[in-house]
N, C-alpha and C positions, 0 to 999 in steps of 0.2 A: 389505428393509423399505422401504415407499414413503411412509409417513406422515411429515409434517414433525414436527420436534422443537422444543421450546422450551428454550433454554439461558439460565440466569440468571447474572448476576454482581451483586455488591453493593458497598457501601462498608465492609464489616465488616473488611477489611484494606486496607492501602495498595495492595497488588498487585491486588486485585479491582477497586478503584476505577479504577486506572490501566488495567486491561483494558478497561473501558468507554470511557475516553478514547481508547484506541487503536482500538477498534472504530469510533468515529465520526470518527477523524482519518486513518486509513491509506487509501491508494488502493484502488479496486476491483481485485480480482484478487490483492491482497497476501495473504500467509498469516499467520495469527495462531494461537497455541496456547493452549488452555484446559485446565485440569486440575481434576478433581473427585474427591473421595473417594467410595467405594462407597456410603456412607450417604446421599449427596446425590442419588443417581440412582434413578429408579423401577426396581423389580425387573425388569420385563419388558425395559426398555431395557438394563439391565446385562447381561442374558443375551445380548442381541444384540451388545453390545460384546465380550464374551468370544469370540464366534465371528467377530468382525470383519465384521459384516454391516451396518454403518452407513456404509460407504464410499459417497460420492456422494449421501448423503441430505441434503436441504435442511433448514435450521433457522432459527429466529428468535432472535436474541440480544436479551434484555431486561435492563433494570436493575431490580434488586429494591431498592426504596427503603423504608427504615424511617422512618416519619413520627413526629413528636413525640407525636401523640395515640395512638400504638400501632398504627396501621394499617400495612399493608405493601402498597405499590403496585408493580405491574409496568409498566414503561415500555418499550414496543417500540422498538428502536433500529435494527437492521440484519439483513437476511437474509444467510445464509452457506451455503456448501456444505461438508459434512464430507468432507474428502479422505480422512481416515483416523481411526478411533477404536479405541483398543486399551487393554488393561489392563497395568499395570506393577506387579509385586510383589504381585498379588492384591488390591490395595487402591486404587490410584490409577488413574483413567481419564484418558487423554490424548486430546484432540480437536485435530486439525490442521484449521483452518478457512480456507477461501478466502472473502474478503469480497466481498459482492455489493451489491445495491441497498439503499437505506435504507427503513425502515418508514414508510409513509404512513398514520398511525393517527389517527383522530378523537378518541381518548380514551386515558386510562390505565386500568389494570385493578386492582381491589382484590382482595386474596387472603384477607381475614380478616373481612369483614363480611357480614351476611345480606341487605343491601340496597345500593343504589347509594350510594357515598360522597358525602355532601352537599357536600363541598368541591370535588368533581370531578364535576359533573353528567354523567350518561350513562355513568359507568364501570360495569364489569361485575364480578361476583364470580367469582373463580377459586378454588374451595374445595380448596386443596392445603395440606399441612402446611408449616410454615416451613422445615423441613430439606430439602425436596425442591427441587433446583435444575435437574434435567434430567428431562423427561417428554415425552410426546406433546403436540404443540401443540393446546390446546383449541379446539374448533370455534368458541366464542364469540369468540376472537381471530382465528382463521384466516379467518373469514367477513367481517371488517371491516378487517383490516390488509392493505394492498396494497404491492407493491414499487414503488419510484420512484427514478429517477436524477436527479430535479430538485433544484436547489439549495434550492428552497422546502421540500422534504420534509426535507432535512438541517437547515435552520433550525428547522423545526417540532420535530424531535427534540431539538435543542439547547434550545429554549424549554422543553420538557417537563422535561429534565434540570435546567435552571437553577432550576426551581421546587422541586426536591427539596433537602432540607437539605444533603446531601452535596456539592452543586455550587453552593450559593448564593454562595460566596466566589470563584468563578471569574471572572477578569476578561475572559477571551476564550477562545473555542473556535475550532478551525481544522480544515481538511480539505484534504489533498493530493489534488487532483482528478486529476492525471495529468501527462503530458509532451507537449510539442509543439515543433515547429520554429518559430523566430521568425517566419518568413514565412507560417506556416499557422495556421489556427484549430482544426483537428481535434486532439482530445486522444487520446493513446495511453494505454491502461490497462495494468496489469500482466498479463503473460502468463507462466504457470508461475512465479508469485511474483517476477517481475522486469520492469522496464521495459526494452524493447529499443531500442538506439540504434545508429547506423551510425558507425563511426570516421571522423574527419576532418570533423565537423560540430558546430554549436552547437545547444543545446536549452534549453528553459525549463521549469522546474517551476511549475505553477499551484497556488497556495495560496489558498483562501477562508478568511477569518476573520470572525467575528461575535461581538458582545458584546451579550447580552440585557439587561445591567445598565444602569440609567439613572444610576447613581452616578458622580460625577466620579472619575477615576483620578489618583492622585498619581504624579508622575514616578518616584518610587522603586518603585512597584508595577507599572509597565508590563511587560506580558508580551513576551518576546523569543523568537523562534525562531532557532536557530543550526544551520547546515548544515555538515557536515564530510565531506570525501572521505577514504576510507581508503587510497587508493593514487594513483599518478601517472596512472591512466587517466582521471581526472576533474579538471578545473581550473575553478574558479569564475571567471567573468568579472565578474558583478555582486557587490556586497557580500553575503556569505552570512549576514547577520543581518537579520532582519525585526522591526520594531517594530510590535506589534499594539495601536495606540492609537486606533483609530476604531471606530465602531459596526459598520461592514461595509466590506469591501474585498477585491479580488483582488490578490495580490502575486505577483511573478514572480522566480524565482531562475535566472539564466542561467549555464550552464556549457558547456565544450567538451570534446570527447574527441578524442584524437589518432588518426590512421590506425592500423589494426592489420592484421596479416597473418593472424591466426587469431582465432576468437571468444574473448573474455576476459570475466571476471566482475569486477564492482566493487561497492562499497557506498557509499551516501550515508547518513550518520547524522544524524538530526534530534534536537536537544537543545532543551529548553525551560528558560528562565530568567526572572528578573524583576529589575528594578532600573533605575537611571538609565542614560542612553545611554552614559556614559563607562565604566560597569562593571556590566554585567548579570551576575547571579549565577545559576549553575545550581542549580535547586531540588533538594531531596533526591530521589535516585533517578530524576532526570529525564533519563537517556539514554532518550528517549521511544520511538523505534523506528528500525529500519534500513529503507532502501529499496534493494533489490537492483537492480543495473543490468547488463544483458548487452550488451557492446560487440561488434558484428559487423563484419567487413571489408566493404568495398564489393565487390559482384560484378564491377563493371567492372575494379577493380584486379586481381582474380584472373585475369580473362580476358586482360588486357594482359600480365600476367606469363607466362601460358601461351603467348601468341602470341610474345612476345619470346624466351622460352626455346626454343620450337620453331623459330623463325626462326634463332636462333643455332646450334642443333644442325644444322639443315639446311644453313645456309650453310657451316659448317665441314666438313661431310661432302662437299659439292660441291667445296669448295676443295681437298680432299685426294684427290679421286677422279681416277684416271688416265684414266677414260673420258669425262671432261667436257671439252668444247672450251675452249681457253684463254680465250676471251672470257667464257664463262659462269663460268669459274673466277675470273677477275678480278672479275666482278660479285659473286660469292659472297663473295670476300674483302672487297670494299668493304662489302657488306651486314653482314658480321660486325663490321667496324670501326665502322659506324654504330651498331649495336645496343649494342656495348660502350661507345661514347662517350656515348650517351644515358644509359645506366645510371650510368656513372662521373661524368658532369658534372652531370646533373640529379637523379639518384636515381630509383628506380622510382615513388615517390609523386608527385614533381613531374612526371614524364613523363606521369602520368595526367591 
């Protein structure tokens, strides 16, 4: 299947609403899972899922907003790639999604009116039943919504969501842009659902936050982001709590990773809370998401180990060989001693 799909989520349950928050907050390349019951999927699409023919198909995630006047609006949020879609138990369809660029959309789209919605000039009708959440992406949307990696496009999506009833009370929205070395400006994105780092170095997570609300925020309602490392592979250097109390800002969370001998996996957990600076409170269900981190060894370290080991073996062989002149044997013994001394005194990491 080559056509793009449209995947809707709504605010009809807490989980659905948080799925949209995660869609606009997680870094590009991260993986997110959606689940739909069979009745919410177009029949032709469901048949493709049963045969697992949706792998690597592109889709657009939209927020299905129930408005007070009874209208239902579709708000384009972000493009994704369906890594895998499959059926569980003959009833539930699971979508594993790799997050991509944001939707650069000039409008929202109405699903239940015969003409353009007067409150949102230029919106288009998408005549689909309320129960349908997954279908082929309508041409009316595909022709006007473009993919964009610009911060301005993310802000535009946030502004659209903030106008919907389900998100009007949100004090701040945020987006984990990626990872970078402190001395570099280039951002690293997720690869295979993980941020890749090299052991023995420092890194910074870049987080953009934006508040479309013009209402003053009480100190007890300030949004906090808290970062936790799940193991000893990651140690935070900066304070791992961010206070989102301005209209717009970029904040950085710095951490270090120790040198490693083999590739290891780690996790940074992002939690969201609200409250005064002295005691932020984790909101209900707000283990927001995990950021997977792959820690790789330095290639130079590997080669130094190989050279030292090869040198030690060669020197010992020469030192014990009866066919080697005494002078060369003495040199070999001395070389072995030097290698062993370097490893013993400085350690293989410091020797690098």
